KEPA-419130 format. One record per atom (N, C-alpha, C, O): residue number from 1; atom name; x, y, z. Coordinates in nm, 2 decimals. Layout:
BEGIN
rec num:NUM atome:CA x:X y:Y z:Z
...
END
This chain:
BEGIN
rec num:1 atome:N x:0.08 y:-0.11 z:0.00
rec num:1 atome:CA x:0.00 y:0.00 z:0.00
rec num:1 atome:C x:0.09 y:0.13 z:0.00
rec num:1 atome:O x:0.18 y:0.14 z:0.08
rec num:2 atome:N x:0.05 y:0.22 z:-0.09
rec num:2 atome:CA x:0.13 y:0.34 z:-0.10
rec num:2 atome:C x:0.07 y:0.44 z:0.01
rec num:2 atome:O x:-0.05 y:0.46 z:0.02
rec num:3 atome:N x:0.17 y:0.50 z:0.07
rec num:3 atome:CA x:0.14 y:0.60 z:0.17
rec num:3 atome:C x:0.21 y:0.73 z:0.14
rec num:3 atome:O x:0.33 y:0.74 z:0.11
rec num:4 atome:N x:0.13 y:0.84 z:0.15
rec num:4 atome:CA x:0.19 y:0.97 z:0.12
rec num:4 atome:C x:0.16 y:1.06 z:0.23
rec num:4 atome:O x:0.05 y:1.07 z:0.28
rec num:5 atome:N x:0.26 y:1.13 z:0.28
rec num:5 atome:CA x:0.25 y:1.22 z:0.39
rec num:5 atome:C x:0.30 y:1.36 z:0.36
rec num:5 atome:O x:0.42 y:1.37 z:0.33
rec num:6 atome:N x:0.22 y:1.45 z:0.37
rec num:6 atome:CA x:0.26 y:1.59 z:0.34
rec num:6 atome:C x:0.31 y:1.66 z:0.48
rec num:6 atome:O x:0.26 y:1.63 z:0.59
rec num:7 atome:N x:0.39 y:1.76 z:0.45
rec num:7 atome:CA x:0.43 y:1.84 z:0.56
rec num:7 atome:C x:0.48 y:1.98 z:0.51
rec num:7 atome:O x:0.51 y:1.99 z:0.39
rec num:8 atome:N x:0.49 y:2.07 z:0.60
rec num:8 atome:CA x:0.56 y:2.19 z:0.56
rec num:8 atome:C x:0.47 y:2.31 z:0.55
rec num:8 atome:O x:0.51 y:2.43 z:0.53
rec num:9 atome:N x:0.34 y:2.29 z:0.57
rec num:9 atome:CA x:0.24 y:2.40 z:0.56
rec num:9 atome:C x:0.25 y:2.48 z:0.68
rec num:9 atome:O x:0.31 y:2.45 z:0.78
rec num:10 atome:N x:0.18 y:2.60 z:0.67
rec num:10 atome:CA x:0.18 y:2.69 z:0.78
rec num:10 atome:C x:0.12 y:2.81 z:0.74
rec num:10 atome:O x:0.06 y:2.83 z:0.64
rec num:11 atome:N x:0.14 y:2.91 z:0.84
rec num:11 atome:CA x:0.09 y:3.05 z:0.82
rec num:11 atome:C x:0.20 y:3.14 z:0.78
rec num:11 atome:O x:0.29 y:3.15 z:0.86
rec num:12 atome:N x:0.19 y:3.21 z:0.67
rec num:12 atome:CA x:0.30 y:3.29 z:0.62
rec num:12 atome:C x:0.24 y:3.43 z:0.58
rec num:12 atome:O x:0.12 y:3.43 z:0.54
rec num:13 atome:N x:0.31 y:3.53 z:0.57
rec num:13 atome:CA x:0.27 y:3.66 z:0.52
rec num:13 atome:C x:0.28 y:3.66 z:0.37
rec num:13 atome:O x:0.36 y:3.58 z:0.31
rec num:14 atome:N x:0.20 y:3.75 z:0.31
rec num:14 atome:CA x:0.22 y:3.78 z:0.16
rec num:14 atome:C x:0.36 y:3.80 z:0.12
rec num:14 atome:O x:0.42 y:3.88 z:0.19
rec num:15 atome:N x:0.41 y:3.74 z:0.02
rec num:15 atome:CA x:0.54 y:3.76 z:-0.02
rec num:15 atome:C x:0.64 y:3.66 z:0.03
rec num:15 atome:O x:0.76 y:3.66 z:-0.01
rec num:16 atome:N x:0.60 y:3.58 z:0.13
rec num:16 atome:CA x:0.69 y:3.49 z:0.19
rec num:16 atome:C x:0.70 y:3.36 z:0.11
rec num:16 atome:O x:0.65 y:3.35 z:0.00
rec num:17 atome:N x:0.77 y:3.26 z:0.16
rec num:17 atome:CA x:0.80 y:3.13 z:0.09
rec num:17 atome:C x:0.76 y:3.02 z:0.18
rec num:17 atome:O x:0.76 y:3.03 z:0.30
rec num:18 atome:N x:0.74 y:2.91 z:0.11
rec num:18 atome:CA x:0.72 y:2.78 z:0.19
rec num:18 atome:C x:0.77 y:2.67 z:0.10
rec num:18 atome:O x:0.78 y:2.68 z:-0.02
rec num:19 atome:N x:0.82 y:2.56 z:0.17
rec num:19 atome:CA x:0.86 y:2.44 z:0.10
rec num:19 atome:C x:0.78 y:2.33 z:0.16
rec num:19 atome:O x:0.79 y:2.30 z:0.28
rec num:20 atome:N x:0.70 y:2.27 z:0.08
rec num:20 atome:CA x:0.61 y:2.16 z:0.12
rec num:20 atome:C x:0.68 y:2.03 z:0.08
rec num:20 atome:O x:0.75 y:2.02 z:-0.02
rec num:21 atome:N x:0.67 y:1.92 z:0.16
rec num:21 atome:CA x:0.72 y:1.80 z:0.14
rec num:21 atome:C x:0.61 y:1.69 z:0.13
rec num:21 atome:O x:0.51 y:1.70 z:0.19
rec num:22 atome:N x:0.65 y:1.59 z:0.05
rec num:22 atome:CA x:0.56 y:1.48 z:0.03
rec num:22 atome:C x:0.64 y:1.35 z:0.04
rec num:22 atome:O x:0.72 y:1.32 z:-0.05
rec num:23 atome:N x:0.63 y:1.28 z:0.15
rec num:23 atome:CA x:0.72 y:1.16 z:0.17
rec num:23 atome:C x:0.64 y:1.04 z:0.13
rec num:23 atome:O x:0.53 y:1.01 z:0.20
rec num:24 atome:N x:0.69 y:0.96 z:0.03
rec num:24 atome:CA x:0.61 y:0.85 z:-0.02
rec num:24 atome:C x:0.68 y:0.72 z:0.03
rec num:24 atome:O x:0.80 y:0.71 z:0.03
rec num:25 atome:N x:0.59 y:0.63 z:0.07
rec num:25 atome:CA x:0.65 y:0.50 z:0.12
rec num:25 atome:C x:0.56 y:0.39 z:0.05
rec num:25 atome:O x:0.45 y:0.41 z:0.01
rec num:26 atome:N x:0.62 y:0.27 z:0.05
rec num:26 atome:CA x:0.54 y:0.16 z:-0.01
rec num:26 atome:C x:0.54 y:0.16 z:-0.16
rec num:26 atome:O x:0.47 y:0.09 z:-0.22
rec num:27 atome:N x:0.62 y:0.25 z:-0.23
rec num:27 atome:CA x:0.63 y:0.27 z:-0.37
rec num:27 atome:C x:0.70 y:0.15 z:-0.43
rec num:27 atome:O x:0.81 y:0.12 z:-0.39
rec num:28 atome:N x:0.64 y:0.08 z:-0.53
rec num:28 atome:CA x:0.71 y:-0.03 z:-0.59
rec num:28 atome:C x:0.70 y:-0.01 z:-0.75
rec num:28 atome:O x:0.75 y:-0.10 z:-0.82
rec num:29 atome:N x:0.64 y:0.09 z:-0.80
rec num:29 atome:CA x:0.63 y:0.10 z:-0.95
rec num:29 atome:C x:0.75 y:0.16 z:-1.01
rec num:29 atome:O x:0.81 y:0.24 z:-0.95
rec num:30 atome:N x:0.79 y:0.12 z:-1.13
rec num:30 atome:CA x:0.91 y:0.16 z:-1.20
rec num:30 atome:C x:0.89 y:0.30 z:-1.26
rec num:30 atome:O x:0.98 y:0.38 z:-1.27
rec num:31 atome:N x:0.77 y:0.33 z:-1.30
rec num:31 atome:CA x:0.73 y:0.46 z:-1.35
rec num:31 atome:C x:0.60 y:0.51 z:-1.28
rec num:31 atome:O x:0.50 y:0.44 z:-1.27
rec num:32 atome:N x:0.62 y:0.62 z:-1.23
rec num:32 atome:CA x:0.50 y:0.69 z:-1.16
rec num:32 atome:C x:0.51 y:0.83 z:-1.16
rec num:32 atome:O x:0.61 y:0.89 z:-1.20
rec num:33 atome:N x:0.40 y:0.90 z:-1.12
rec num:33 atome:CA x:0.39 y:1.04 z:-1.11
rec num:33 atome:C x:0.35 y:1.09 z:-0.98
rec num:33 atome:O x:0.26 y:1.03 z:-0.92
rec num:34 atome:N x:0.42 y:1.19 z:-0.92
rec num:34 atome:CA x:0.37 y:1.25 z:-0.80
rec num:34 atome:C x:0.33 y:1.39 z:-0.83
rec num:34 atome:O x:0.40 y:1.46 z:-0.90
rec num:35 atome:N x:0.21 y:1.42 z:-0.79
rec num:35 atome:CA x:0.15 y:1.55 z:-0.82
rec num:35 atome:C x:0.10 y:1.62 z:-0.69
rec num:35 atome:O x:0.07 y:1.56 z:-0.59
rec num:36 atome:N x:0.11 y:1.75 z:-0.71
rec num:36 atome:CA x:0.06 y:1.84 z:-0.60
rec num:36 atome:C x:-0.07 y:1.91 z:-0.66
rec num:36 atome:O x:-0.08 y:1.96 z:-0.77
rec num:37 atome:N x:-0.17 y:1.91 z:-0.57
rec num:37 atome:CA x:-0.30 y:1.98 z:-0.59
rec num:37 atome:C x:-0.33 y:2.06 z:-0.47
rec num:37 atome:O x:-0.27 y:2.04 z:-0.37
rec num:38 atome:N x:-0.42 y:2.16 z:-0.49
rec num:38 atome:CA x:-0.46 y:2.24 z:-0.37
rec num:38 atome:C x:-0.61 y:2.26 z:-0.39
rec num:38 atome:O x:-0.67 y:2.25 z:-0.49
rec num:39 atome:N x:-0.67 y:2.28 z:-0.27
rec num:39 atome:CA x:-0.80 y:2.31 z:-0.26
rec num:39 atome:C x:-0.83 y:2.43 z:-0.17
rec num:39 atome:O x:-0.81 y:2.43 z:-0.05
rec num:40 atome:N x:-0.87 y:2.54 z:-0.23
rec num:40 atome:CA x:-0.91 y:2.66 z:-0.16
rec num:40 atome:C x:-1.05 y:2.64 z:-0.09
rec num:40 atome:O x:-1.13 y:2.56 z:-0.13
rec num:41 atome:N x:-1.07 y:2.72 z:0.01
rec num:41 atome:CA x:-1.20 y:2.71 z:0.08
rec num:41 atome:C x:-1.31 y:2.74 z:-0.02
rec num:41 atome:O x:-1.31 y:2.84 z:-0.09
rec num:42 atome:N x:-1.41 y:2.65 z:-0.03
rec num:42 atome:CA x:-1.52 y:2.67 z:-0.11
rec num:42 atome:C x:-1.50 y:2.64 z:-0.26
rec num:42 atome:O x:-1.59 y:2.66 z:-0.34
rec num:43 atome:N x:-1.38 y:2.59 z:-0.29
rec num:43 atome:CA x:-1.34 y:2.56 z:-0.44
rec num:43 atome:C x:-1.31 y:2.42 z:-0.46
rec num:43 atome:O x:-1.28 y:2.35 z:-0.37
rec num:44 atome:N x:-1.31 y:2.38 z:-0.58
rec num:44 atome:CA x:-1.27 y:2.25 z:-0.62
rec num:44 atome:C x:-1.11 y:2.23 z:-0.61
rec num:44 atome:O x:-1.04 y:2.33 z:-0.63
rec num:45 atome:N x:-1.07 y:2.11 z:-0.60
rec num:45 atome:CA x:-0.93 y:2.07 z:-0.60
rec num:45 atome:C x:-0.87 y:2.10 z:-0.73
rec num:45 atome:O x:-0.93 y:2.06 z:-0.83
rec num:46 atome:N x:-0.76 y:2.17 z:-0.74
rec num:46 atome:CA x:-0.70 y:2.20 z:-0.87
rec num:46 atome:C x:-0.55 y:2.15 z:-0.87
rec num:46 atome:O x:-0.49 y:2.13 z:-0.77
rec num:47 atome:N x:-0.51 y:2.14 z:-0.99
rec num:47 atome:CA x:-0.37 y:2.09 z:-1.01
rec num:47 atome:C x:-0.27 y:2.20 z:-0.99
rec num:47 atome:O x:-0.30 y:2.32 z:-1.02
rec num:48 atome:N x:-0.16 y:2.17 z:-0.94
rec num:48 atome:CA x:-0.05 y:2.27 z:-0.92
rec num:48 atome:C x:0.07 y:2.23 z:-1.00
rec num:48 atome:O x:0.12 y:2.30 z:-1.09
rec num:49 atome:N x:0.12 y:2.10 z:-0.98
rec num:49 atome:CA x:0.25 y:2.06 z:-1.04
rec num:49 atome:C x:0.26 y:1.91 z:-1.03
rec num:49 atome:O x:0.19 y:1.85 z:-0.94
rec num:50 atome:N x:0.34 y:1.85 z:-1.11
rec num:50 atome:CA x:0.37 y:1.70 z:-1.11
rec num:50 atome:C x:0.51 y:1.68 z:-1.16
rec num:50 atome:O x:0.56 y:1.75 z:-1.24
rec num:51 atome:N x:0.56 y:1.56 z:-1.11
rec num:51 atome:CA x:0.70 y:1.52 z:-1.15
rec num:51 atome:C x:0.69 y:1.37 z:-1.17
rec num:51 atome:O x:0.63 y:1.29 z:-1.10
rec num:52 atome:N x:0.76 y:1.32 z:-1.27
rec num:52 atome:CA x:0.76 y:1.18 z:-1.30
rec num:52 atome:C x:0.89 y:1.11 z:-1.26
rec num:52 atome:O x:1.00 y:1.16 z:-1.27
rec num:53 atome:N x:0.87 y:0.98 z:-1.23
rec num:53 atome:CA x:0.98 y:0.89 z:-1.22
rec num:53 atome:C x:0.98 y:0.80 z:-1.34
rec num:53 atome:O x:0.88 y:0.76 z:-1.39
rec num:54 atome:N x:1.10 y:0.76 z:-1.39
rec num:54 atome:CA x:1.23 y:0.79 z:-1.35
rec num:54 atome:C x:1.29 y:0.92 z:-1.41
rec num:54 atome:O x:1.39 y:0.96 z:-1.37
rec num:55 atome:N x:1.22 y:0.97 z:-1.51
rec num:55 atome:CA x:1.29 y:1.08 z:-1.59
rec num:55 atome:C x:1.29 y:1.22 z:-1.54
rec num:55 atome:O x:1.36 y:1.30 z:-1.59
rec num:56 atome:N x:1.21 y:1.24 z:-1.43
rec num:56 atome:CA x:1.21 y:1.37 z:-1.37
rec num:56 atome:C x:1.14 y:1.48 z:-1.45
rec num:56 atome:O x:1.15 y:1.60 z:-1.41
rec num:57 atome:N x:1.06 y:1.44 z:-1.55
rec num:57 atome:CA x:0.99 y:1.55 z:-1.63
rec num:57 atome:C x:0.89 y:1.61 z:-1.53
rec num:57 atome:O x:0.83 y:1.55 z:-1.44
rec num:58 atome:N x:0.86 y:1.74 z:-1.57
rec num:58 atome:CA x:0.77 y:1.81 z:-1.48
rec num:58 atome:C x:0.66 y:1.89 z:-1.55
rec num:58 atome:O x:0.69 y:1.93 z:-1.66
rec num:59 atome:N x:0.55 y:1.90 z:-1.49
rec num:59 atome:CA x:0.44 y:1.98 z:-1.55
rec num:59 atome:C x:0.39 y:2.07 z:-1.44
rec num:59 atome:O x:0.38 y:2.04 z:-1.32
rec num:60 atome:N x:0.34 y:2.19 z:-1.48
rec num:60 atome:CA x:0.29 y:2.29 z:-1.39
rec num:60 atome:C x:0.15 y:2.35 z:-1.45
rec num:60 atome:O x:0.13 y:2.35 z:-1.57
rec num:61 atome:N x:0.07 y:2.39 z:-1.36
rec num:61 atome:CA x:-0.05 y:2.46 z:-1.40
rec num:61 atome:C x:-0.02 y:2.59 z:-1.47
rec num:61 atome:O x:0.07 y:2.66 z:-1.41
rec num:62 atome:N x:-0.07 y:2.62 z:-1.58
rec num:62 atome:CA x:-0.04 y:2.74 z:-1.65
rec num:62 atome:C x:-0.06 y:2.87 z:-1.58
rec num:62 atome:O x:0.00 y:2.97 z:-1.61
rec num:63 atome:N x:-0.15 y:2.87 z:-1.49
rec num:63 atome:CA x:-0.19 y:2.99 z:-1.42
rec num:63 atome:C x:-0.10 y:3.02 z:-1.30
rec num:63 atome:O x:-0.13 y:3.12 z:-1.24
rec num:64 atome:N x:0.00 y:2.96 z:-1.27
rec num:64 atome:CA x:0.07 y:2.98 z:-1.14
rec num:64 atome:C x:0.20 y:3.06 z:-1.16
rec num:64 atome:O x:0.28 y:3.07 z:-1.07
rec num:65 atome:N x:0.22 y:3.13 z:-1.28
rec num:65 atome:CA x:0.31 y:3.24 z:-1.30
rec num:65 atome:C x:0.46 y:3.21 z:-1.26
rec num:65 atome:O x:0.54 y:3.30 z:-1.23
rec num:66 atome:N x:0.49 y:3.08 z:-1.26
rec num:66 atome:CA x:0.64 y:3.04 z:-1.23
rec num:66 atome:C x:0.68 y:3.06 z:-1.08
rec num:66 atome:O x:0.80 y:3.06 z:-1.06
rec num:67 atome:N x:0.58 y:3.08 z:-0.99
rec num:67 atome:CA x:0.62 y:3.09 z:-0.85
rec num:67 atome:C x:0.63 y:2.95 z:-0.78
rec num:67 atome:O x:0.67 y:2.94 z:-0.67
rec num:68 atome:N x:0.60 y:2.85 z:-0.85
rec num:68 atome:CA x:0.61 y:2.71 z:-0.80
rec num:68 atome:C x:0.71 y:2.63 z:-0.86
rec num:68 atome:O x:0.73 y:2.63 z:-0.98
rec num:69 atome:N x:0.78 y:2.55 z:-0.77
rec num:69 atome:CA x:0.89 y:2.47 z:-0.83
rec num:69 atome:C x:0.87 y:2.33 z:-0.76
rec num:69 atome:O x:0.88 y:2.32 z:-0.64
rec num:70 atome:N x:0.86 y:2.23 z:-0.84
rec num:70 atome:CA x:0.85 y:2.09 z:-0.79
rec num:70 atome:C x:0.98 y:2.02 z:-0.82
rec num:70 atome:O x:1.04 y:2.04 z:-0.93
rec num:71 atome:N x:1.03 y:1.94 z:-0.72
rec num:71 atome:CA x:1.15 y:1.87 z:-0.74
rec num:71 atome:C x:1.15 y:1.75 z:-0.64
rec num:71 atome:O x:1.06 y:1.74 z:-0.56
rec num:72 atome:N x:1.25 y:1.67 z:-0.65
rec num:72 atome:CA x:1.25 y:1.55 z:-0.58
rec num:72 atome:C x:1.39 y:1.52 z:-0.53
rec num:72 atome:O x:1.48 y:1.58 z:-0.58
rec num:73 atome:N x:1.41 y:1.44 z:-0.43
rec num:73 atome:CA x:1.54 y:1.40 z:-0.39
rec num:73 atome:C x:1.56 y:1.25 z:-0.44
rec num:73 atome:O x:1.48 y:1.20 z:-0.52
rec num:74 atome:N x:1.68 y:1.19 z:-0.40
rec num:74 atome:CA x:1.71 y:1.06 z:-0.45
rec num:74 atome:C x:1.63 y:0.94 z:-0.40
rec num:74 atome:O x:1.64 y:0.83 z:-0.44
rec num:75 atome:N x:1.55 y:0.98 z:-0.30
rec num:75 atome:CA x:1.47 y:0.87 z:-0.24
rec num:75 atome:C x:1.33 y:0.90 z:-0.29
rec num:75 atome:O x:1.31 y:0.91 z:-0.42
rec num:76 atome:N x:1.23 y:0.90 z:-0.22
rec num:76 atome:CA x:1.09 y:0.91 z:-0.26
rec num:76 atome:C x:1.02 y:1.03 z:-0.19
rec num:76 atome:O x:0.91 y:1.02 z:-0.15
rec num:77 atome:N x:1.10 y:1.14 z:-0.18
rec num:77 atome:CA x:1.04 y:1.26 z:-0.13
rec num:77 atome:C x:1.02 y:1.37 z:-0.24
rec num:77 atome:O x:1.12 y:1.39 z:-0.31
rec num:78 atome:N x:0.91 y:1.42 z:-0.25
rec num:78 atome:CA x:0.89 y:1.53 z:-0.35
rec num:78 atome:C x:0.86 y:1.66 z:-0.28
rec num:78 atome:O x:0.79 y:1.66 z:-0.18
rec num:79 atome:N x:0.92 y:1.77 z:-0.33
rec num:79 atome:CA x:0.90 y:1.89 z:-0.26
rec num:79 atome:C x:0.83 y:1.99 z:-0.36
rec num:79 atome:O x:0.83 y:1.98 z:-0.48
rec num:80 atome:N x:0.76 y:2.09 z:-0.30
rec num:80 atome:CA x:0.69 y:2.19 z:-0.37
rec num:80 atome:C x:0.73 y:2.33 z:-0.31
rec num:80 atome:O x:0.68 y:2.36 z:-0.21
rec num:81 atome:N x:0.82 y:2.40 z:-0.38
rec num:81 atome:CA x:0.87 y:2.53 z:-0.33
rec num:81 atome:C x:0.77 y:2.64 z:-0.39
rec num:81 atome:O x:0.75 y:2.65 z:-0.51
rec num:82 atome:N x:0.72 y:2.72 z:-0.29
rec num:82 atome:CA x:0.63 y:2.82 z:-0.33
rec num:82 atome:C x:0.69 y:2.95 z:-0.29
rec num:82 atome:O x:0.71 y:2.97 z:-0.17
rec num:83 atome:N x:0.71 y:3.04 z:-0.38
rec num:83 atome:CA x:0.77 y:3.17 z:-0.35
rec num:83 atome:C x:0.67 y:3.28 z:-0.38
rec num:83 atome:O x:0.57 y:3.26 z:-0.45
rec num:84 atome:N x:0.70 y:3.40 z:-0.33
rec num:84 atome:CA x:0.61 y:3.52 z:-0.35
rec num:84 atome:C x:0.46 y:3.48 z:-0.32
rec num:84 atome:O x:0.38 y:3.50 z:-0.40
rec num:85 atome:N x:0.44 y:3.43 z:-0.21
rec num:85 atome:CA x:0.30 y:3.37 z:-0.18
rec num:85 atome:C x:0.20 y:3.49 z:-0.17
rec num:85 atome:O x:0.23 y:3.60 z:-0.13
rec num:86 atome:N x:0.08 y:3.45 z:-0.21
rec num:86 atome:CA x:-0.03 y:3.55 z:-0.22
rec num:86 atome:C x:-0.15 y:3.49 z:-0.14
rec num:86 atome:O x:-0.16 y:3.37 z:-0.13
rec num:87 atome:N x:-0.23 y:3.57 z:-0.09
rec num:87 atome:CA x:-0.35 y:3.52 z:-0.01
rec num:87 atome:C x:-0.43 y:3.42 z:-0.09
rec num:87 atome:O x:-0.49 y:3.32 z:-0.04
rec num:88 atome:N x:-0.44 y:3.43 z:-0.22
rec num:88 atome:CA x:-0.51 y:3.34 z:-0.30
rec num:88 atome:C x:-0.44 y:3.20 z:-0.31
rec num:88 atome:O x:-0.50 y:3.11 z:-0.38
rec num:89 atome:N x:-0.33 y:3.18 z:-0.26
rec num:89 atome:CA x:-0.25 y:3.05 z:-0.24
rec num:89 atome:C x:-0.31 y:2.97 z:-0.12
rec num:89 atome:O x:-0.28 y:2.85 z:-0.11
rec num:90 atome:N x:-0.39 y:3.04 z:-0.04
rec num:90 atome:CA x:-0.44 y:2.97 z:0.08
rec num:90 atome:C x:-0.52 y:2.85 z:0.04
rec num:90 atome:O x:-0.59 y:2.85 z:-0.06
rec num:91 atome:N x:-0.50 y:2.74 z:0.12
rec num:91 atome:CA x:-0.58 y:2.62 z:0.09
rec num:91 atome:C x:-0.51 y:2.50 z:0.15
rec num:91 atome:O x:-0.41 y:2.51 z:0.22
rec num:92 atome:N x:-0.57 y:2.39 z:0.13
rec num:92 atome:CA x:-0.49 y:2.26 z:0.17
rec num:92 atome:C x:-0.43 y:2.21 z:0.04
rec num:92 atome:O x:-0.49 y:2.20 z:-0.07
rec num:93 atome:N x:-0.30 y:2.17 z:0.07
rec num:93 atome:CA x:-0.22 y:2.12 z:-0.04
rec num:93 atome:C x:-0.20 y:1.97 z:-0.02
rec num:93 atome:O x:-0.16 y:1.92 z:0.08
rec num:94 atome:N x:-0.24 y:1.90 z:-0.14
rec num:94 atome:CA x:-0.23 y:1.75 z:-0.13
rec num:94 atome:C x:-0.13 y:1.70 z:-0.23
rec num:94 atome:O x:-0.11 y:1.76 z:-0.34
rec num:95 atome:N x:-0.06 y:1.60 z:-0.19
rec num:95 atome:CA x:0.02 y:1.52 z:-0.29
rec num:95 atome:C x:-0.06 y:1.39 z:-0.33
rec num:95 atome:O x:-0.13 y:1.33 z:-0.25
rec num:96 atome:N x:-0.03 y:1.35 z:-0.44
rec num:96 atome:CA x:-0.09 y:1.22 z:-0.49
rec num:96 atome:C x:0.00 y:1.15 z:-0.59
rec num:96 atome:O x:0.09 y:1.21 z:-0.65
rec num:97 atome:N x:-0.03 y:1.02 z:-0.60
rec num:97 atome:CA x:0.05 y:0.94 z:-0.69
rec num:97 atome:C x:-0.03 y:0.88 z:-0.80
rec num:97 atome:O x:-0.13 y:0.82 z:-0.76
rec num:98 atome:N x:0.00 y:0.89 z:-0.92
rec num:98 atome:CA x:-0.04 y:0.82 z:-1.04
rec num:98 atome:C x:0.05 y:0.70 z:-1.07
rec num:98 atome:O x:0.16 y:0.72 z:-1.12
rec num:99 atome:N x:0.01 y:0.58 z:-1.04
rec num:99 atome:CA x:0.09 y:0.47 z:-1.06
rec num:99 atome:C x:0.13 y:0.44 z:-1.21
rec num:99 atome:O x:0.23 y:0.36 z:-1.24
rec num:100 atome:N x:0.05 y:0.50 z:-1.30
rec num:100 atome:CA x:0.08 y:0.47 z:-1.44
rec num:100 atome:C x:0.19 y:0.57 z:-1.49
rec num:100 atome:O x:0.24 y:0.56 z:-1.61
rec num:101 atome:N x:0.22 y:0.67 z:-1.41
rec num:101 atome:CA x:0.32 y:0.76 z:-1.47
rec num:101 atome:C x:0.29 y:0.85 z:-1.58
rec num:101 atome:O x:0.37 y:0.88 z:-1.66
rec num:102 atome:N x:0.16 y:0.89 z:-1.58
rec num:102 atome:CA x:0.12 y:0.98 z:-1.69
rec num:102 atome:C x:0.15 y:1.13 z:-1.65
rec num:102 atome:O x:0.17 y:1.16 z:-1.54
rec num:103 atome:N x:0.15 y:1.21 z:-1.75
rec num:103 atome:CA x:0.19 y:1.35 z:-1.73
rec num:103 atome:C x:0.06 y:1.42 z:-1.72
rec num:103 atome:O x:-0.05 y:1.37 z:-1.75
rec num:104 atome:N x:0.06 y:1.54 z:-1.66
rec num:104 atome:CA x:-0.06 y:1.63 z:-1.65
rec num:104 atome:C x:-0.11 y:1.62 z:-1.51
rec num:104 atome:O x:-0.05 y:1.57 z:-1.42
rec num:105 atome:N x:-0.23 y:1.69 z:-1.50
rec num:105 atome:CA x:-0.29 y:1.70 z:-1.37
rec num:105 atome:C x:-0.44 y:1.68 z:-1.36
rec num:105 atome:O x:-0.52 y:1.76 z:-1.31
rec num:106 atome:N x:-0.47 y:1.56 z:-1.41
rec num:106 atome:CA x:-0.62 y:1.52 z:-1.40
rec num:106 atome:C x:-0.64 y:1.45 z:-1.26
rec num:106 atome:O x:-0.59 y:1.34 z:-1.25
rec num:107 atome:N x:-0.71 y:1.50 z:-1.17
rec num:107 atome:CA x:-0.71 y:1.44 z:-1.04
rec num:107 atome:C x:-0.77 y:1.30 z:-1.04
rec num:107 atome:O x:-0.72 y:1.22 z:-0.95
rec num:108 atome:N x:-0.85 y:1.26 z:-1.11
rec num:108 atome:CA x:-0.92 y:1.13 z:-1.10
rec num:108 atome:C x:-0.82 y:1.03 z:-1.15
rec num:108 atome:O x:-0.84 y:0.91 z:-1.13
rec num:109 atome:N x:-0.71 y:1.07 z:-1.22
rec num:109 atome:CA x:-0.61 y:0.97 z:-1.27
rec num:109 atome:C x:-0.51 y:0.93 z:-1.16
rec num:109 atome:O x:-0.43 y:0.84 z:-1.18
rec num:110 atome:N x:-0.52 y:1.00 z:-1.05
rec num:110 atome:CA x:-0.42 y:0.97 z:-0.94
rec num:110 atome:C x:-0.49 y:0.87 z:-0.85
rec num:110 atome:O x:-0.60 y:0.88 z:-0.82
rec num:111 atome:N x:-0.40 y:0.77 z:-0.80
rec num:111 atome:CA x:-0.46 y:0.66 z:-0.73
rec num:111 atome:C x:-0.46 y:0.67 z:-0.58
rec num:111 atome:O x:-0.54 y:0.62 z:-0.51
rec num:112 atome:N x:-0.34 y:0.73 z:-0.53
rec num:112 atome:CA x:-0.32 y:0.75 z:-0.39
rec num:112 atome:C x:-0.31 y:0.89 z:-0.35
rec num:112 atome:O x:-0.26 y:0.97 z:-0.42
rec num:113 atome:N x:-0.37 y:0.93 z:-0.23
rec num:113 atome:CA x:-0.36 y:1.07 z:-0.19
rec num:113 atome:C x:-0.31 y:1.08 z:-0.04
rec num:113 atome:O x:-0.33 y:0.98 z:0.04
rec num:114 atome:N x:-0.25 y:1.19 z:-0.01
rec num:114 atome:CA x:-0.22 y:1.22 z:0.13
rec num:114 atome:C x:-0.32 y:1.29 z:0.19
rec num:114 atome:O x:-0.42 y:1.32 z:0.13
rec num:115 atome:N x:-0.31 y:1.32 z:0.32
rec num:115 atome:CA x:-0.42 y:1.38 z:0.40
rec num:115 atome:C x:-0.42 y:1.54 z:0.38
rec num:115 atome:O x:-0.51 y:1.60 z:0.43
rec num:116 atome:N x:-0.30 y:1.59 z:0.32
rec num:116 atome:CA x:-0.30 y:1.73 z:0.29
rec num:116 atome:C x:-0.23 y:1.81 z:0.41
rec num:116 atome:O x:-0.21 y:1.76 z:0.52
rec num:117 atome:N x:-0.19 y:1.93 z:0.37
rec num:117 atome:CA x:-0.12 y:2.02 z:0.46
rec num:117 atome:C x:-0.17 y:2.16 z:0.44
rec num:117 atome:O x:-0.16 y:2.21 z:0.33
rec num:118 atome:N x:-0.21 y:2.23 z:0.54
rec num:118 atome:CA x:-0.28 y:2.36 z:0.54
rec num:118 atome:C x:-0.17 y:2.47 z:0.51
rec num:118 atome:O x:-0.07 y:2.48 z:0.58
rec num:119 atome:N x:-0.20 y:2.55 z:0.41
rec num:119 atome:CA x:-0.12 y:2.67 z:0.37
rec num:119 atome:C x:-0.21 y:2.79 z:0.39
rec num:119 atome:O x:-0.32 y:2.80 z:0.33
rec num:120 atome:N x:-0.17 y:2.89 z:0.48
rec num:120 atome:CA x:-0.25 y:3.00 z:0.49
rec num:120 atome:C x:-0.16 y:3.13 z:0.47
rec num:120 atome:O x:-0.06 y:3.14 z:0.54
rec num:121 atome:N x:-0.20 y:3.22 z:0.38
rec num:121 atome:CA x:-0.13 y:3.34 z:0.35
rec num:121 atome:C x:-0.20 y:3.45 z:0.40
rec num:121 atome:O x:-0.32 y:3.47 z:0.36
rec num:122 atome:N x:-0.14 y:3.53 z:0.49
rec num:122 atome:CA x:-0.21 y:3.65 z:0.54
rec num:122 atome:C x:-0.18 y:3.77 z:0.46
rec num:122 atome:O x:-0.06 y:3.79 z:0.42
rec num:123 atome:N x:-0.27 y:3.86 z:0.44
rec num:123 atome:CA x:-0.24 y:3.98 z:0.37
rec num:123 atome:C x:-0.19 y:4.09 z:0.45
rec num:123 atome:O x:-0.16 y:4.20 z:0.40
END
C-alpha cells in the first residue's frame, strides 16, 4: 500500500515562501507520477504541479506564474517550493501518486492521496 505524507504547511505573510514535502512509502512502481494539488475554501481541488519517475519530467498549471517549483530527492520525497506567496494561495495542499506515470494534472487519474497540509497566507 502506498502512503503519502505531506508536511511543511503553515501561516505565512504575503510575499513569503514555503517548501512543502511529500514523503512516499510503499512505492514499488518503476514509472509513476507524484503530483501536487490544492483546494481553496469553497473551491474544487486544482492541479499545481507534477513530477515523473524515473525521468524527472515536470508539469505545472499554466496559471501559477512561475512561483512554484516541484523537485525530488534521490529517495521518494517530492518537494513543492512556493515563492512570493499570495492570499489566493491559501488552501489545503495535497500530494498524490499516479501509478501509471502519466503526465498532467487530472485528479481522477491519481490513485493514492495524502491527507493534505494547510497553507494560509495572510495579507
